[in-house]
C-alpha positions in Angstrom: -2.0 -20.0 -1.2 -0.8 -16.4 -1.8 -2.2 -13.8 0.6 -1.5 -10.2 -0.3 -2.1 -7.5 2.4 -2.6 -4.0 1.2 -3.5 -0.7 2.8 -2.2 2.8 3.6 1.0 3.7 5.5 0.7 2.9 9.2 -2.4 0.7 8.9 -0.7 -2.4 10.4 0.2 -4.5 7.3 3.6 -5.7 8.7 2.1 -6.8 12.0 -0.6 -8.9 10.4 1.8 -10.3 7.9 4.0 -11.6 10.7 1.1 -13.0 12.6 -0.4 -14.8 9.7 2.9 -16.2 8.5 3.6 -17.6 12.0 0.1 -19.0 12.5 -0.3 -20.6 9.1 3.4 -21.6 8.6 3.7 -19.5 5.5 6.7 -17.7 4.0 6.6 -13.9 4.7 7.6 -11.2 2.4 8.0 -7.6 3.6 8.4 -4.1 2.2 12.1 -3.1 1.7 12.3 -0.4 4.3 15.9 -0.9 5.7 17.1 -2.0 2.2 15.7 1.1 0.5 18.5 3.6 -0.1 16.1 6.3 -1.3 13.4 6.3 1.4 14.8 9.1 3.6 15.7 11.2 0.6 12.2 10.8 -0.9 10.4 12.0 2.2 12.9 14.9 2.5 12.4 16.0 -1.2 9.7 14.1 -2.9 9.9 16.0 -6.2 13.6 15.3 -6.5 13.5 11.6 -5.6 10.0 10.4 -6.6 10.9 8.7 -9.9 14.0 6.9 -8.8 12.3 5.8 -5.6 9.4 4.3 -7.4 11.6 2.5 -9.9 13.6 1.0 -7.0 10.3 -0.2 -5.4 9.0 -1.6 -8.7 12.1 -3.5 -9.3 12.3 -4.9 -5.8 8.7 -5.8 -5.7 8.7 -7.4 -9.1 11.6 -9.6 -8.0 9.6 -10.6 -4.9 6.6 -11.3 -6.9 8.4 -13.7 -9.2 9.9 -15.5 -6.2 6.4 -15.8 -4.7 5.0 -17.2 -8.0 7.8 -19.7 -8.2 7.0 -20.8 -4.6 3.3 -21.1 -5.4 4.1 -23.5 -8.3 5.8 -25.7 -5.6 2.7 -25.4 -3.4 4.6 -23.3 -0.9 2.2 -20.7 0.6 3.1 -17.0 1.1 1.8 -13.9 2.8 3.1 -10.6 1.5 3.2 -7.2 3.1 2.0 -4.9 0.3 1.8 -6.2 -3.3 3.3 -4.8 -6.5 0.0 -3.3 -7.5 0.1 -1.2 -4.3 3.5 0.3 -5.4 1.8 1.5 -8.6 -0.8 3.3 -6.5 2.0 5.1 -4.6 3.5 6.1 -7.9 0.1 7.3 -9.1 -0.3 9.4 -6.0 3.1 11.0 -6.4 2.1 11.9 -9.9 -1.3 13.3 -8.8 0.4 15.5 -6.2 2.9 16.8 -8.7 6.0 15.1 -7.3 6.5 13.0 -10.5 6.0 14.8 -13.8 4.1 13.5 -16.7 7.1 12.2 -18.6 8.5 10.2 -15.7 5.1 8.8 -14.8 4.5 7.7 -18.4 7.9 6.0 -18.4 7.1 4.3 -15.1 3.6 3.2 -16.2 5.1 1.8 -19.5 7.5 -0.3 -17.5 4.8 -1.7 -15.3 2.5 -2.5 -18.2 5.4 -4.4 -19.7 5.6 -6.5 -16.5 1.9 -6.9 -15.9 1.3 -10.0 -18.1 3.9 -11.8 -16.0 2.0 -11.1 -12.8 -0.7 -13.1 -11.0 -3.0 -11.6 -8.4 -2.9 -13.1 -4.9 -5.5 -15.8 -4.1 -6.9 -13.3 -1.6 -6.3 -9.6 -1.1 -6.7 -8.4 2.4 -7.4 -4.7 2.5 -6.8 -3.2 5.9 -8.9 -0.1 6.5 -8.4 2.5 9.2 -9.1 6.1 9.8 -6.5 8.7 8.8 -6.3 9.7 12.4 -5.5 6.2 13.5 -2.8 5.8 10.8 -1.2 9.1 11.7 -1.0 8.0 15.4 0.6 4.7 14.5 3.1 6.3 12.2 4.1 8.6 15.1 4.4 5.7 17.5 6.7 3.6 15.4 8.9 6.6 15.1 10.5 6.4 11.6 11.9 9.9 11.2 11.4 9.8 7.4 7.7 9.4 7.9 6.9 12.1 10.4 6.1 14.7 7.7 3.3 12.5 6.2 0.1 14.5 6.4 -3.6 13.7 6.5 -4.2 14.7 2.8 -1.5 12.2 1.6 -3.1 9.3 3.6 -6.6 10.2 2.6 -5.5 10.1 -1.1 -3.9 6.7 -0.5 -7.0 5.3 1.1 -9.0 6.4 -1.9 -6.6 4.8 -4.4 -6.5 1.5 -2.4 -10.3 1.4 -2.1 -10.7 2.0 -5.9 -8.1 -0.7 -6.8 -9.5 -3.4 -4.5 -12.9 -2.7 -6.0 -11.4 -3.1 -9.5 -10.1 -6.6 -8.8 -13.1 -8.1 -7.0 -14.1 -9.9 -10.2 -10.6 -11.4 -10.6 -9.7 -12.6 -7.1 -11.1 -12.6 -3.6 -11.0 -9.4 -1.7 -11.4 -9.3 2.1 -11.9 -5.9 3.7 -11.1 -5.7 7.4 -11.8 -2.8 9.8 -8.3 -2.3 11.2 -9.0 0.6 13.5 -8.6 -2.1 16.2 -6.1 -4.9 15.6 -8.0 -8.2 15.4 -6.7 -11.6 16.7 -5.0 -13.6 14.0 -7.3 -16.5 14.6 -10.3 -14.3 13.7 -8.6 -13.2 10.5 -7.9 -16.8 9.6 -11.5 -17.7 10.1 -12.6 -14.7 7.9 -10.2 -15.9 5.1 -11.7 -19.4 5.3 -15.2 -18.0 5.1 -14.3 -15.8 2.1 -12.6 -18.6 0.2 -15.0 -21.3 1.5 -12.1 -23.5 2.5 -10.4 -24.7 5.6 -6.7 -23.7 5.8 -4.3 -26.4 7.0 -2.6 -25.1 10.2 0.9 -26.2 11.2 1.1 -28.6 14.1 2.0 -26.7 17.2 4.8 -28.3 19.3 
């Protein structure tokens, strides 16, 4: 089983990834926040750092994705905090907002299209949805200095792109949309995944 969790900044992807991985006994893969040498620079000067930042993320996430696919072939289940397709949406937004010029975005898109045939979609995509106001409050509470300049327009645009993308893959994989304005118990999420896939997930034996 490969569960991919997607959604805007601050929605609560990491929290759910940790909870699902612990409850189901799955491997967890997370976004490279501490490992990302460009993150602070990007939020300080998006136009200067957008292209190199997105290529770093694409490379890191592609490596993660290949590892996950190798694990799936061994019947080892995984839950991932943001998928590679989500990184493409971030790059799309930086281009839309003028932080990445046409030449750089064409170069980035060409790289991704070269990789796309090697990628499989998750067995289920969980799209966490919350209001922009809620996301901004959560961003402020977790206190990453690099994120404090994120504004409502940026998050609104991200929400639009994630909604459009999840709709585009509904005929290719299972998409589960969750109202994440209030965090749901992990047991409830597991039940919703089971209903969506019409299966019963094997749970690890609690000791």
